[in-house]
LUMMARRO-85934 format. One record per residue: residue in three letters; x, y, z of N, C-alpha, C, O in turn. Coordinates in steps of 0.2 Angstrom, whole numbers, plus 5000, padded with zeros to 4 digits. Example, Ala and Ser with C-alpha at 12.3 -4.5 7.8 and 13.67 -1.06 7.14 Angstrom:
BEGIN
ala506649725039506249785039506649845039507149835042;ser506449895035506849955036506450005039506750065040;
***
This chain:
BEGIN
ser538654535710538254505705537554475709537554475715;leu537054455705536454435708536554375713536354375718;asp536954325710537154265714537454285721537254255726;glu537854335721538154355728537654385732537754385738;met537154415729536654455733536154405736535754425741;leu536154335734535654295737535854255743535554205745;asp536254285747536554255753536054275759536254245764;gly535554315758535154325763535354395767534954415772;lys535854425766536154475769535954545766535954595769;thr535754535760535554595756534854615756534454565757;ala534654675757533954695757533554665751533754665746;leu532954635753532554605748532354655742532354635736;ser532254715744532154765738532654775733532554775727;ala533254775736533854775732533954715727534154715722;val533854655730533854595727533354595721533454575716;gln532754615723532154615718532354655712532254645706;gln532654715714532854765708533354735704533354735698;asn533854705707534454675703534154615699534354605693;tyr533754575702533454515698533054545692533054515687;thr532654595693532254625688532754645682532554625676;thr533254675683533754695678534054635675534054625669;met534354585679534654525676534154485673534354455668;asn533554475675533054435671532954465664532854425660;glu532854525664532754555657533354545653533254525647;arg533954555655534554545651534654465649534754455644;phe534454425654534454355652533954335647534154295642;his533354365647532854345642533054375635532954345630;val533354435635533654465629534154425626534254415620;ala534654405630535154355628534954295625535154275620;val534454265628534154195625533854215619533954175614;arg533454265618533154285612533654295606533554275601;cys534154335608534654355603535154295601535254285595;ala535254245606535654185604535254135601535554085598;ala534654135601534254075599534254075591534254125588;asp534354015589534354005582533653965580533653915577;ser533153995583532453975583531954025583531954065588;gln531554035578531054085577530554065583530254115585;leu530454005585529953995590530154025596529754055600;ile530854015598531054045604531054125604530754155609;val531154155599531154225598530354245599530254295602;asp529954205596529254225596528954215604528554265606;val529154165607528954155614529254205618528854235623;val529854225618530154275622529754345621529654375626;asp529654355615529354415613528654425616528454475618;arg528254365616527554365618527554375626527054395629;cys528154355629528154355637528354425639528254435645;arg528554465635528754535637528154575638527754585633;ile528054615643527554665644527854725645528154735650;pro527754775640528154835641528054875647527454875649;his528554905650528454945656528254905662528054945667;val528154845662527954805668528454755670528654715665;thr528654745676529154695678528754645682528154655684;pro529054585682528654525686528554555693528054525696;arg528954595696528854615703528254655704527954655709;asp528054695698527454735698526854685699526354705702;leu526854625696526354585696526254535702525754525705;val526854515703526854465709527554485713528054475710;pro527454495719528054515724528454445724528154395726;leu529054455723529454395723529854385730530154435733;thr529854325733530154315739530954305737531054285731;leu531354295742532054285741532054205738532454195734;glu531654165741531654095738531454095731531754055727;asp530954135729530754135722531254155718531454125712;ile531654205720532154225716532754175715533054165710;lys532954145721533454095721533254035716533654015712;gln532554015716532353965711532353985704532653945700;arg532154045703532154065696532854075693533054065687;gln533354105698534054115696534354045694534754035690;ala534253995698534453925697534253895691534653865687;leu533653905689533353885682533753925677533853895672;his533853985678534154025673534853995671535053985666;his535253975677535853945676535853885672536253865668;asp535353845674535253775671535053785663535353745659;ile534653835662534453845655535053865651535253845645;phe535453915654536053935651536553875649536853875644;asp536653835654537053775653536853725648537253705644;ala536153715648535853675642536053705635536153675631;ile535953775635536053805629536853795627536953785621;leu537253815632537953805630538153735628538553725623;cys537853685631537953615629537553595622537553535620;arg537253645620536753625614536353575615536153535610;asp536053565621535553515622534853555622534553575627;ala534553555616533953595615533353565618532953605621;gln533353495619532753465622532753485630532253505633;arg533353485633533453505640533253575641532953595646;ala533553615637533353685637532653705637532353745640;glu532353665632531553675631531253655638530753685640;thr531453595640531053575646531153615652530753635656;leu531753645653531953695658531553755657531253785662;met531453785651531153845650530353835651530053875654;arg530153775650529453755651529353755659528853785661;glu529753725662529753725670529753795672529353815677;his530153845670530253905672529553945671529353985675;leu529253935665528653975663528153945668527653985670;tyr528153885669527553855673527653885680527153905683;gly528253895683528353925690528153995690527754015695;val528254035684528054105684527254105684526954145687;lys526954065680526254065679525954045686525454075688;leu526153995689525953965695525954025701525454035704;ala526454065701526554115706526054165704525754195709;met525954185698525454235696524754215698524354245701;val524554145696523854125698523754125706523254145708;arg524254105709524254105717524154175719523754185724;ala524554225717524454285719523754315717523454355722;leu523454305711522854325710522254295714521754325716;ala522354225716521954195720521854225727521354235730;arg522454245729522554275736522154335736521854355741;arg522254375730521854445730521154435730520754475732;leu520854375726520154365726519854345733519354365735;val520254315737520054295743520054345748519654355752;arg520654385748520754445752520854505748521454525747;pro520354535745520454595740520854655743521154695739;asp520854655750521254715753522054705752522354755754;lys522254645750522954635750523254635743523854625742;
***
């Protein structure tokens, strides 16, 4: 499982590939389980066909650990039917993804060769 791969002993490329697969499955599961058109719409808007987050922003092991922990927390909030907590956690997750993208783009503007 992805959680077992986060021990630091697995090659980062393998962890990234596994995360990409599990991330897609998680988002599809949330979309399918949602009893909310808003959640369905937001998840659908966040999907970019044929592009993975790894293609846009290289993820470090720490990035993956943080995102995976948020996925677990979101899942737990959904299981507990705590919509407010799930929404807060989803917003936190989206903020982290946006921040990583902005930082990566800023680095490319400063050092276009990277």
